[in-house]
Each structure stands twice: as structure tokens, then as C-alpha cells.
C-alpha positions, 0 to 999 in steps of 0.5 A: 856143758852139753853139746848139741850132738853126741861127739863120741857117737859121731866119732864112732860112726866116722871111724867105722866108715873109715875102716870100711873104706880101708877094706872096700877101697883096697878091694876096689882098686885090686878089682879094677887093676885085675880087670885092666889086665884083660885089656893090655892095649889101653891108651893113657886117656883110658887109664886116667879115666878108669883110675880117676873114676876109681878114686871117686868111687873110693871116696863115695864108699863111706857115703854108700855105707851110711846110706846102706845102714840107714835103710831098714832091712826087714824087722831086724834093722840094719847093722854096721859092716864094721864095729869098734869100741867107743874109745878106739873109735875116738882115737881113730877119729882124732888121728884121722881128723888131725892128719886130714886137716893138716893135709887139706891146709897144705892144699889150700896153701898150694892154691894161694901159691898158684894165685901168687905165681900167676899174679906176679907173672907178666903177659908175653908179647904175642908179636914176639912169638912165631906165627904157628905158635900164635895160631895154637894159642888163638885156637885154644882161646876159642874154648877157654880164655887162656893167657900166656905169661912169663915169670922169672921165678919159674924153672919149667913151663907150667899150666895153671888153671881154675878161674884164670887159666894160663900157660906160664913160661920161665923167662930163660925158655922164651929167650933161648929155646928154639921155636920147634921145642917151644911149640912142643911145650906149648902143645903139652901145657894147652892139653892140660888146660883143655883136659881140665887137669887143673880141676881133676888135680885139685880133686885128686889132692883133696881126696888124697888128703882125706883118704891118706890112710889108704895105700891104694889111694896113694898108688892111684894118685901116682898112677893118675899123675903119670897117666895125665902127663902121658895123655898130654904127650899123646896130644903133642904126638898127635899134632906133631908126629915126631916122637924122637924130637919131642923126647929130646925136647923134654930132655933139654927142658929137664937138663936146663931146669934140674927137675926142681920141685914144682907147685903141687897144683900146677902141671909142668912139662917135666917133673920127677926123674922117674916119671920123666923116664917112663914118659920118654920110654913110652914116647919112643915106643913104636907099639904104644897104644894110640888114643881111642874113645874107650875112656868114655864108657870106662867112667860109668863102667867103673862107677857101676 
């Protein structure tokens, strides 16, 4: 049976680009890390913008190598930066495709879990909320149609985005949490939705699934998860200006929820123990860098 294309040729081309990405992606991450050390006073938004741009640039490396190799260079033509034998390339391709497809399947499953969670949640009676919290919700709804829901199946408050963004509170929180702490949590989750963290988190998970073989991608993914939460912490502190009370609020939520594992595509106020410890340390640091606009030029700079 003749295939409409040379599958071994495709496997060889993909394997070469995977190897190119492994080398180029590692060097790119190392270069960006080194350059960031020259600017120690960086806020979380800048860190997130830099590392997210680095992740996107790493994903573009195979496409860049394909474009480079497809362009004629003089009379000698162009050659792949890395070459492998057909048999080795086939095994590399099969192994990569198997793991990547399994990882992408988990991402797809996570999107269905998020949809099911939202479908099973019920709307919060707005009149039962304090007046200042209602004002925050109404202000957020001016830029994005956000729903406020409650669910019996959640242990921590969660922001869910995409087409129908919502902040979902666990039932226990609305029943027993002081209004001040409820306001802190709501500010944090609204910051996730305002920053479009739902979409960047999805992109992050997809790229990690495809580029799973790169240690730098795993490191960047963990860095992004922490910087995303810290950027939302900055938004809370900018509004409230009470670091100690906010840190105590996170500790109370973590204690009540036992830091249970959350959905992969949902942003929660508290997550892993180590990450929460780093966040609280930064929240209480009086010398913590304040929010700046440096993240805007950081994106094109990293891509260049």
C-alpha cells in the first residue's frame, strides 16, 4: 500500500526539529535567565511576560528551523542543523508522538472537567453578598461577562474562564468566611480573569504537552504558575494594601481546604504547599518590587 506521503521522511524531519528544539530551547532559556539577572528588581507581571514569551519562542523554534532550511542559500543549498538516521528518527518520532498525544488527551479531558464543574455550579444570590463585594463584581463585569457561582464539589475558590468566565466559591466559604477575607479571594480570582490567565494557562499546558522532552519547558511552566499567582497577589495588595491580613487569609483558606489538588485548567487562590509558601514570603516582604509597566516592552524584546 502506497502512502500519499513519505512517512519516514516526515518522521526524520520532525525528529531533526525536535532535537533542534532541545538544544535551541535550552540555550534560549539559559540566555533569558542570564539577562534577567541584570535586572533584579522585577515585578511578577514582568517575570510572567518574559517567561511566557520565552515559552512561545521555544515553540516557534522548529518552525523557524524549517523556514531556514527551506530557503536556498547560494548554489550549495541549505542543510539541516542536525541530522539523524532514518531508523533512529522513526523511533524518536513514535516516542514523541505517543507521549505528546497522551498529554494532549489529558489537557482535553481537563477542559471537559472544567465545563462539567461550571455546569454543576449554581449562581450566588448577589443580594446576600456585602455591598463592596457586589461593587467589585459589577466593575469586573464591565470588561468581561463574569458569573459568580457556588459549588459543593470544590474545596477552594476557583476562577474558570474561556467562553463563560466565572468565579466559583466552595459552599463552605460563603457560609463561614468573614467579608474581608471573601473580598481578598474575590479580588485574586477576578485578577486571573482580567489577565486572561485562562487562555495563557491553556496555551502553557498545550505547549508543555508537545514539548515535554525539554527540561527548560518544565522549569518555565513551574515559573509561570508561580508568577501568575504572584501577579494576582499584587493586584490584591494594590487594592487593599494589607499584606499581613491577606497572607493570613491565604493561610486560613489553605488550612480549611487541606491544599487538595485542583483542576489543571482552573486557577485557585491556593495550590501547592511550596508555591503558597513562596507567595506568602513575597507578600510579607516589604522590599518586594511593585507593579510596573516593564512587562509591555519585555514581550517584543524576548521574541526578537
